BAVO-987306 format. One line per field, with one value per residue (C-alpha): x, y, z. Coordinates in Angstrom, 1 decimal, always signed. Example, Ala and Ser with C-alpha at 12.3 -4.5 7.8 and 13.67 -1.06 7.14 Angstrom:
% BAVO-987306
u = +12.3, +13.7
v = -4.5, -1.1
w = +7.8, +7.1
END
This chain:
% BAVO-987306
u = +11.2, +13.8, +13.1, +13.4, +15.9, +18.0, +16.6, +17.0, +20.9, +21.0, +18.6, +21.3, +23.7, +21.4, +20.7, +17.7, +16.6, +16.0, +14.3, +11.6, +11.6, +10.6, +7.6, +6.7, +6.0, +4.7, +2.9, +0.0, -0.3, +0.1, -2.6, -5.4, -4.7, -5.2, -8.6, -9.7, -9.2, -11.5, -9.3, -10.1, -7.2, -5.2, -5.2, -3.8, -0.9, -0.4, -0.2, +2.0, +4.4, +5.0, +5.2, +8.0, +9.8, +9.5, +11.4, +13.7, +14.9, +14.9, +16.2, +19.7, +18.3, +16.2, +17.8, +15.3, +14.5, +12.3, +10.1, +9.9, +6.6, +5.2, +7.2, +5.8, +2.2, +2.7, +3.9, +1.0, -1.6, -0.6, +0.0, -3.4, -4.7, -3.0, -4.4, -8.0, -7.8, -6.7, -9.8, -12.3, -10.6, -10.5, -13.1, -15.9, -17.5, -20.5, -19.4, -16.2, -16.0, -14.6, -12.0, -10.8, -11.0, -9.0, -11.8, -13.9, -17.0, -19.7, -22.3, -25.5, -23.7, -21.7, -25.5, -26.9, -24.2, -24.6, -28.6, -28.0, -25.7, -27.9, -30.3, -28.4, -27.8, -31.1, -32.2, -29.3, -30.1, -33.8, -32.9, -33.4, -30.2, -28.6, -29.1, -27.8, -24.8, -23.8, -24.0, -22.0, -19.7, -19.2, -19.0, -15.5, -12.4, -10.1, -13.6, -13.0, -13.5, -16.3, -14.7, -13.8, -17.0, -18.9, -16.2, -16.8, -20.6, -20.5, -22.5, -22.0, -20.2, -23.2, -25.8, -23.9, -24.7, -28.6, -28.7, -26.5, -29.1, -31.8, -30.2, -29.9, -33.4, -34.6, -32.6, -33.3, -37.2, -36.7, -34.7, -37.4, -40.2, -39.7, -39.5, -40.6, -43.9, -42.3, -42.9, -38.9, -37.0, -33.1, -30.7, -28.0
v = +39.1, +39.7, +37.9, +39.9, +38.1, +39.1, +42.9, +44.1, +43.5, +45.8, +48.3, +48.4, +49.4, +52.3, +50.6, +52.8, +50.3, +47.6, +49.8, +50.5, +47.2, +46.4, +49.3, +48.1, +44.8, +45.5, +48.7, +47.3, +44.8, +47.8, +49.4, +46.3, +46.2, +49.8, +49.1, +46.4, +49.0, +51.2, +54.2, +57.0, +57.5, +60.0, +58.1, +54.9, +57.1, +58.2, +55.0, +53.1, +56.3, +55.7, +52.0, +52.1, +55.4, +52.2, +49.7, +52.9, +53.1, +49.9, +47.8, +47.1, +45.2, +42.8, +39.4, +37.4, +38.9, +36.7, +37.5, +41.3, +40.5, +39.5, +42.2, +44.9, +43.2, +43.7, +47.5, +48.4, +46.8, +48.9, +52.3, +51.5, +50.9, +54.2, +56.0, +54.9, +55.3, +58.7, +59.1, +58.4, +61.4, +63.7, +66.8, +66.2, +69.2, +69.4, +73.5, +75.6, +78.8, +81.5, +82.3, +78.7, +79.2, +82.4, +84.1, +87.3, +86.2, +88.8, +90.6, +88.7, +85.8, +86.0, +87.4, +83.9, +82.4, +83.8, +83.3, +80.2, +79.0, +80.9, +79.0, +76.3, +77.1, +78.1, +74.3, +73.0, +74.7, +73.6, +69.7, +67.4, +68.1, +64.4, +64.9, +68.8, +68.0, +65.3, +67.2, +69.9, +67.6, +65.8, +69.0, +70.2, +70.4, +67.9, +65.5, +63.1, +59.6, +58.0, +56.2, +60.2, +60.8, +57.7, +59.0, +62.5, +62.1, +59.2, +56.8, +53.7, +54.1, +52.0, +54.7, +57.4, +56.2, +55.8, +59.2, +61.3, +60.3, +60.9, +64.3, +64.4, +63.8, +66.4, +69.1, +68.5, +68.6, +71.9, +73.1, +72.6, +74.4, +77.9, +79.4, +82.8, +82.0, +81.9, +79.2, +79.6, +76.3, +77.3, +74.6, +73.7
w = +54.0, +56.8, +60.1, +63.2, +64.4, +61.5, +61.5, +64.9, +65.1, +62.2, +63.4, +66.8, +64.7, +63.2, +59.9, +59.0, +56.5, +59.2, +61.4, +58.3, +57.1, +61.2, +61.1, +57.6, +59.1, +63.0, +62.4, +61.3, +64.3, +66.4, +64.6, +64.8, +68.7, +68.6, +67.3, +69.8, +72.4, +70.6, +70.2, +67.9, +64.5, +67.0, +70.3, +68.0, +66.5, +69.9, +71.5, +68.6, +68.2, +71.9, +71.5, +68.7, +71.3, +73.9, +71.1, +69.9, +74.0, +74.8, +71.4, +72.7, +75.7, +73.4, +74.2, +72.0, +68.5, +67.2, +70.0, +68.9, +67.9, +71.2, +72.8, +70.4, +71.2, +74.9, +75.0, +72.9, +74.7, +77.8, +75.5, +74.5, +78.7, +79.3, +76.7, +77.6, +81.0, +80.7, +78.1, +80.8, +83.5, +80.2, +81.2, +78.4, +77.1, +74.4, +74.0, +74.4, +75.8, +73.5, +76.3, +75.7, +72.5, +72.0, +70.8, +72.6, +72.5, +71.9, +74.3, +73.1, +73.5, +76.8, +78.7, +77.2, +78.8, +82.0, +82.4, +81.3, +84.2, +86.1, +85.2, +85.9, +89.3, +90.0, +89.3, +91.1, +94.0, +93.9, +93.8, +97.1, +99.1, +98.9, +95.0, +95.1, +97.3, +95.1, +92.1, +93.4, +94.6, +90.9, +89.3, +90.8, +88.8, +88.7, +88.9, +92.6, +91.6, +92.8, +95.9, +96.8, +96.8, +98.5, +101.3, +101.5, +101.7, +103.2, +101.2, +99.4, +95.9, +94.4, +95.4, +93.4, +90.0, +90.2, +92.8, +90.1, +87.3, +89.2, +90.0, +86.3, +85.4, +88.1, +86.6, +82.8, +84.0, +85.8, +83.2, +80.7, +83.0, +82.9, +85.6, +85.0, +83.5, +79.6, +77.1, +76.5, +77.2, +78.5, +77.2, +78.9
END
């Protein structure tokens, strides 16, 4: 097996076999790094692809080809951190609306969804003021950071999580109790 010091100059010259050998030699390392960050298979592939693209763009600037493994490791870790941080900012949704999928929903499904949304709105209105305001602010899109919420609501950052948890428990309780005297449960 050729070393990085042997492969890098050839890869710079456009030798496809040198690139293939670099890929075979170092791609398992990139996969191992992604596993350490808990990325999904797709996220790991994206991070690895970005790492390889960065190498393509910067290979001519590599001064010490024998240290390519370290360069790839650092670059992959940075990509994994970027992917992990972007994953935290994603809006997670349990159910997709039909319109999100480009499908027309039928009348019954639309009515059920609207009833559930109305039940949730009524339940939020029943929350104590501090909990209600916090839930409404945290429901904004894009979701504000806890620091932004703390500034806007004049509350310590450390109190946001516990108040949010109490509000969600309260909402769960309110939604489980039928408001109209029936014994149905509204799922949101």
